[in-house]
A tleap script that builds the chain and sets N, CA, C and O, in Angstrom:
source leaprc.protein.ff14SB
mol = sequence {
  NMET SER PRO PHE SER THR ILE THR ARG LYS
  PRO ASN ARG TYR SER VAL VAL CYS GLU ALA
  ALA PRO LYS LYS LYS ALA ASP SER ALA ALA
  LYS ARG ASP ARG GLN ALA LYS LYS ARG GLN
  ILE TYR ASN LYS ALA LYS LYS PHE GLN VAL
  LYS THR ARG MET LYS LYS ASP ILE TRP LYS
  ALA ASP PHE TYR VAL CSER
}
set mol.1.N position { 128.312 -24.619 38.233 }
set mol.1.CA position { 127.552 -24.871 39.606 }
set mol.1.C position { 127.466 -23.642 40.478 }
set mol.1.O position { 128.160 -22.642 40.294 }
set mol.2.N position { 126.775 -23.746 41.218 }
set mol.2.CA position { 126.002 -23.343 41.851 }
set mol.2.C position { 126.657 -22.774 42.901 }
set mol.2.O position { 127.313 -23.674 43.424 }
set mol.3.N position { 126.890 -21.311 43.727 }
set mol.3.CA position { 127.519 -21.323 44.915 }
set mol.3.C position { 126.864 -21.620 45.818 }
set mol.3.O position { 127.114 -20.667 46.556 }
set mol.4.N position { 125.856 -22.528 46.624 }
set mol.4.CA position { 125.840 -22.840 47.258 }
set mol.4.C position { 126.078 -24.770 46.927 }
set mol.4.O position { 125.406 -25.731 47.300 }
set mol.5.N position { 126.850 -24.713 46.407 }
set mol.5.CA position { 127.987 -26.420 46.421 }
set mol.5.C position { 129.429 -26.538 46.986 }
set mol.5.O position { 130.101 -27.549 47.188 }
set mol.6.N position { 129.794 -24.894 47.235 }
set mol.6.CA position { 131.065 -25.064 48.121 }
set mol.6.C position { 130.712 -24.742 49.650 }
set mol.6.O position { 131.609 -24.595 50.480 }
set mol.7.N position { 129.568 -24.657 49.923 }
set mol.7.CA position { 129.629 -24.185 51.175 }
set mol.7.C position { 129.419 -26.074 51.971 }
set mol.7.O position { 128.727 -26.945 51.441 }
set mol.8.N position { 129.961 -26.199 52.859 }
set mol.8.CA position { 130.282 -27.620 53.571 }
set mol.8.C position { 129.720 -27.211 55.727 }
set mol.8.O position { 130.237 -26.428 56.524 }
set mol.9.N position { 128.931 -27.852 55.841 }
set mol.9.CA position { 128.423 -27.982 56.482 }
set mol.9.C position { 129.430 -27.990 58.276 }
set mol.9.O position { 130.419 -28.722 58.248 }
set mol.10.N position { 129.285 -27.570 59.056 }
set mol.10.CA position { 130.373 -28.546 60.190 }
set mol.10.C position { 129.203 -29.437 60.676 }
set mol.10.O position { 128.087 -29.018 60.986 }
set mol.11.N position { 129.547 -30.509 60.696 }
set mol.11.CA position { 129.085 -31.597 62.273 }
set mol.11.C position { 128.753 -31.056 63.601 }
set mol.11.O position { 129.659 -30.482 64.206 }
set mol.12.N position { 127.610 -31.150 64.138 }
set mol.12.CA position { 127.199 -30.574 65.414 }
set mol.12.C position { 127.824 -31.482 65.761 }
set mol.12.O position { 127.952 -32.499 65.080 }
set mol.13.N position { 128.566 -31.230 67.380 }
set mol.13.CA position { 129.663 -31.660 68.464 }
set mol.13.C position { 129.320 -31.602 69.467 }
set mol.13.O position { 129.979 -31.410 70.489 }
set mol.14.N position { 127.879 -31.809 69.299 }
set mol.14.CA position { 127.378 -31.551 71.099 }
set mol.14.C position { 126.969 -32.833 71.901 }
set mol.14.O position { 126.134 -33.715 71.700 }
set mol.15.N position { 127.825 -32.606 72.823 }
set mol.15.CA position { 127.599 -33.762 73.723 }
set mol.15.C position { 126.389 -33.668 74.793 }
set mol.15.O position { 126.185 -32.560 75.290 }
set mol.16.N position { 125.665 -34.632 75.138 }
set mol.16.CA position { 124.158 -35.043 75.353 }
set mol.16.C position { 123.945 -35.929 76.698 }
set mol.16.O position { 123.838 -37.155 76.668 }
set mol.17.N position { 123.897 -35.134 77.904 }
set mol.17.CA position { 124.191 -35.713 79.065 }
set mol.17.C position { 122.963 -36.085 79.280 }
set mol.17.O position { 122.023 -35.307 79.116 }
set mol.18.N position { 122.739 -37.957 79.877 }
set mol.18.CA position { 121.808 -38.057 80.301 }
set mol.18.C position { 121.861 -38.406 81.972 }
set mol.18.O position { 122.837 -38.366 82.721 }
set mol.19.N position { 121.178 -38.578 82.116 }
set mol.19.CA position { 121.035 -38.711 84.413 }
set mol.19.C position { 120.074 -39.233 84.567 }
set mol.19.O position { 118.981 -38.668 84.594 }
set mol.20.N position { 120.308 -40.694 84.734 }
set mol.20.CA position { 118.957 -41.229 85.078 }
set mol.20.C position { 118.367 -40.694 86.613 }
set mol.20.O position { 118.898 -40.294 87.649 }
set mol.21.N position { 116.992 -40.919 86.150 }
set mol.21.CA position { 116.356 -40.134 86.880 }
set mol.21.C position { 116.253 -41.219 88.502 }
set mol.21.O position { 116.168 -42.393 88.142 }
set mol.22.N position { 116.244 -41.133 89.672 }
set mol.22.CA position { 115.980 -42.130 90.325 }
set mol.22.C position { 114.430 -42.820 90.898 }
set mol.22.O position { 113.488 -42.494 91.621 }
set mol.23.N position { 114.836 -43.876 90.125 }
set mol.23.CA position { 113.680 -44.696 90.105 }
set mol.23.C position { 112.128 -44.739 91.218 }
set mol.23.O position { 112.394 -45.378 92.235 }
set mol.24.N position { 110.643 -44.207 91.213 }
set mol.24.CA position { 110.276 -44.265 92.280 }
set mol.24.C position { 109.658 -45.541 92.992 }
set mol.24.O position { 109.317 -46.528 92.341 }
set mol.25.N position { 109.568 -45.480 94.001 }
set mol.25.CA position { 109.478 -47.174 94.820 }
set mol.25.C position { 108.004 -47.549 94.078 }
set mol.25.O position { 107.192 -46.658 93.824 }
set mol.26.N position { 107.782 -48.801 93.797 }
set mol.26.CA position { 106.513 -49.233 92.695 }
set mol.26.C position { 105.165 -49.240 94.007 }
set mol.26.O position { 104.043 -48.818 93.728 }
set mol.27.N position { 105.409 -49.621 94.996 }
set mol.27.CA position { 104.318 -49.870 95.662 }
set mol.27.C position { 103.630 -47.927 96.083 }
set mol.27.O position { 102.463 -47.536 96.075 }
set mol.28.N position { 104.801 -47.204 96.369 }
set mol.28.CA position { 104.274 -45.936 96.508 }
set mol.28.C position { 103.190 -44.829 95.268 }
set mol.28.O position { 102.521 -43.796 95.256 }
set mol.29.N position { 103.764 -46.241 94.143 }
set mol.29.CA position { 102.953 -45.603 92.693 }
set mol.29.C position { 101.727 -45.927 92.632 }
set mol.29.O position { 100.798 -45.179 92.326 }
set mol.30.N position { 101.665 -47.157 92.945 }
set mol.30.CA position { 100.744 -48.161 93.603 }
set mol.30.C position { 99.388 -47.493 94.168 }
set mol.30.O position { 98.193 -47.423 93.883 }
set mol.31.N position { 100.396 -47.000 95.240 }
set mol.31.CA position { 99.373 -46.378 96.463 }
set mol.31.C position { 98.395 -45.112 95.837 }
set mol.31.O position { 97.297 -44.669 96.177 }
set mol.32.N position { 99.202 -44.818 94.926 }
set mol.32.CA position { 99.160 -43.242 94.806 }
set mol.32.C position { 97.654 -43.480 93.847 }
set mol.32.O position { 96.570 -43.015 94.198 }
set mol.33.N position { 97.879 -44.331 92.542 }
set mol.33.CA position { 97.139 -44.648 92.083 }
set mol.33.C position { 95.803 -45.127 92.301 }
set mol.33.O position { 94.864 -44.860 91.551 }
set mol.34.N position { 95.707 -46.002 93.574 }
set mol.34.CA position { 95.005 -46.265 93.882 }
set mol.34.C position { 93.396 -44.795 94.529 }
set mol.34.O position { 92.210 -44.479 94.445 }
set mol.35.N position { 94.978 -44.431 95.215 }
set mol.35.CA position { 93.996 -42.901 95.602 }
set mol.35.C position { 92.895 -41.867 94.804 }
set mol.35.O position { 91.775 -41.405 95.020 }
set mol.36.N position { 94.223 -41.787 93.453 }
set mol.36.CA position { 93.792 -40.767 92.291 }
set mol.36.C position { 92.264 -41.674 92.054 }
set mol.36.O position { 91.187 -41.085 92.141 }
set mol.37.N position { 92.344 -43.084 91.764 }
set mol.37.CA position { 91.065 -43.541 91.729 }
set mol.37.C position { 89.577 -43.404 92.554 }
set mol.37.O position { 88.438 -43.324 92.094 }
set mol.38.N position { 90.103 -43.411 94.091 }
set mol.38.CA position { 88.880 -43.293 95.176 }
set mol.38.C position { 88.416 -41.144 95.029 }
set mol.38.O position { 87.350 -40.545 95.172 }
set mol.39.N position { 89.452 -40.788 94.787 }
set mol.39.CA position { 89.483 -39.672 94.183 }
set mol.39.C position { 88.106 -39.286 93.008 }
set mol.39.O position { 87.111 -38.637 93.332 }
set mol.40.N position { 88.362 -39.863 91.622 }
set mol.40.CA position { 87.607 -39.392 90.409 }
set mol.40.C position { 86.274 -39.756 90.728 }
set mol.40.O position { 85.139 -39.285 90.652 }
set mol.41.N position { 86.827 -40.729 91.094 }
set mol.41.CA position { 84.870 -41.627 91.644 }
set mol.41.C position { 83.935 -40.697 92.679 }
set mol.41.O position { 82.760 -40.330 92.655 }
set mol.42.N position { 85.041 -40.506 93.585 }
set mol.42.CA position { 83.872 -39.349 94.619 }
set mol.42.C position { 84.381 -38.106 93.605 }
set mol.42.O position { 83.287 -37.609 93.334 }
set mol.43.N position { 84.963 -37.636 93.181 }
set mol.43.CA position { 84.033 -36.424 92.687 }
set mol.43.C position { 83.400 -36.199 91.787 }
set mol.43.O position { 83.022 -35.085 91.424 }
set mol.44.N position { 83.138 -37.468 91.169 }
set mol.44.CA position { 82.625 -37.766 90.144 }
set mol.44.C position { 81.147 -37.958 90.857 }
set mol.44.O position { 80.107 -37.654 90.273 }
set mol.45.N position { 81.175 -38.355 91.835 }
set mol.45.CA position { 79.689 -38.376 92.428 }
set mol.45.C position { 79.097 -37.615 92.123 }
set mol.45.O position { 78.086 -37.420 91.448 }
set mol.46.N position { 80.592 -36.532 93.313 }
set mol.46.CA position { 80.038 -35.378 93.445 }
set mol.46.C position { 79.255 -34.254 92.205 }
set mol.46.O position { 78.107 -33.814 92.241 }
set mol.47.N position { 80.597 -33.943 90.892 }
set mol.47.CA position { 79.513 -33.210 90.466 }
set mol.47.C position { 78.406 -33.984 89.322 }
set mol.47.O position { 78.079 -33.456 88.259 }
set mol.48.N position { 78.008 -35.098 89.711 }
set mol.48.CA position { 76.438 -35.735 89.238 }
set mol.48.C position { 75.767 -34.839 90.440 }
set mol.48.O position { 75.003 -34.029 89.916 }
set mol.49.N position { 75.788 -34.679 92.085 }
set mol.49.CA position { 74.994 -33.638 92.995 }
set mol.49.C position { 74.665 -32.804 92.715 }
set mol.49.O position { 73.491 -32.432 92.704 }
set mol.50.N position { 76.181 -31.885 92.199 }
set mol.50.CA position { 75.302 -30.832 91.880 }
set mol.50.C position { 74.632 -30.178 90.990 }
set mol.50.O position { 74.007 -29.121 91.072 }
set mol.51.N position { 74.875 -31.152 89.823 }
set mol.51.CA position { 74.713 -31.123 88.573 }
set mol.51.C position { 73.182 -31.269 88.679 }
set mol.51.O position { 72.445 -30.433 88.156 }
set mol.52.N position { 72.535 -32.710 89.596 }
set mol.52.CA position { 70.944 -32.599 89.552 }
set mol.52.C position { 70.552 -31.669 91.029 }
set mol.52.O position { 69.458 -31.834 91.570 }
set mol.53.N position { 71.605 -30.669 91.601 }
set mol.53.CA position { 70.976 -29.799 92.918 }
set mol.53.C position { 70.250 -28.424 91.738 }
set mol.53.O position { 69.170 -27.834 91.761 }
set mol.54.N position { 71.426 -28.334 90.818 }
set mol.54.CA position { 71.010 -27.365 89.554 }
set mol.54.C position { 69.964 -26.914 89.020 }
set mol.54.O position { 69.491 -25.779 88.964 }
set mol.55.N position { 69.393 -28.634 88.335 }
set mol.55.CA position { 68.651 -28.773 87.551 }
set mol.55.C position { 67.206 -28.264 88.665 }
set mol.55.O position { 66.436 -27.319 88.488 }
set mol.56.N position { 67.221 -29.204 89.723 }
set mol.56.CA position { 65.992 -29.035 90.642 }
set mol.56.C position { 65.603 -27.702 90.991 }
set mol.56.O position { 64.520 -27.117 90.976 }
set mol.57.N position { 67.284 -27.231 91.451 }
set mol.57.CA position { 66.734 -25.406 91.628 }
set mol.57.C position { 65.953 -25.057 90.677 }
set mol.57.O position { 64.779 -24.707 90.804 }
set mol.58.N position { 66.841 -25.173 89.256 }
set mol.58.CA position { 66.045 -24.146 88.347 }
set mol.58.C position { 64.720 -24.752 87.586 }
set mol.58.O position { 63.990 -24.035 86.901 }
set mol.59.N position { 64.585 -25.607 87.707 }
set mol.59.CA position { 63.257 -26.089 88.259 }
set mol.59.C position { 62.077 -25.607 88.826 }
set mol.59.O position { 60.948 -25.437 88.364 }
set mol.60.N position { 62.594 -25.415 89.974 }
set mol.60.CA position { 62.031 -25.203 90.915 }
set mol.60.C position { 61.687 -23.168 90.835 }
set mol.60.O position { 60.552 -22.691 90.816 }
set mol.61.N position { 62.735 -22.497 90.807 }
set mol.61.CA position { 62.478 -21.006 90.277 }
set mol.61.C position { 61.783 -20.848 88.935 }
set mol.61.O position { 60.960 -19.933 88.954 }
set mol.62.N position { 61.880 -21.460 87.821 }
set mol.62.CA position { 60.796 -21.890 87.114 }
set mol.62.C position { 59.418 -21.892 86.850 }
set mol.62.O position { 58.876 -21.478 85.825 }
set mol.63.N position { 58.693 -22.561 88.191 }
set mol.63.CA position { 57.727 -23.295 88.798 }
set mol.63.C position { 57.415 -21.991 89.066 }
set mol.63.O position { 56.635 -21.342 88.369 }
set mol.64.N position { 58.037 -21.523 90.137 }
set mol.64.CA position { 57.655 -20.317 90.927 }
set mol.64.C position { 57.046 -19.493 90.177 }
set mol.64.O position { 55.830 -19.305 90.148 }
set mol.65.N position { 57.883 -18.956 89.525 }
set mol.65.CA position { 58.199 -17.750 88.753 }
set mol.65.C position { 57.092 -17.434 87.663 }
set mol.65.O position { 56.596 -16.411 87.190 }
set mol.66.N position { 56.924 -18.972 87.469 }
set mol.66.CA position { 55.529 -18.597 86.602 }
set mol.66.C position { 54.322 -18.593 86.884 }
set mol.66.O position { 53.491 -18.267 86.037 }
savepdb mol mol.pdb
quit
């Protein structure tokens, strides 16, 4: 017999405490979702504006340098 066969493991005796978090109101969550979508569309548009402006400025700089 191997020496490891005599070792027995003790069962884990940890207690698990689960506290229920208060549920968020459905309407406020829906409002937050709507606002997030609006901000996402707005931010995406601004991002494209900045990219377009950068491309135009780089093109102008290259035009004047050449």
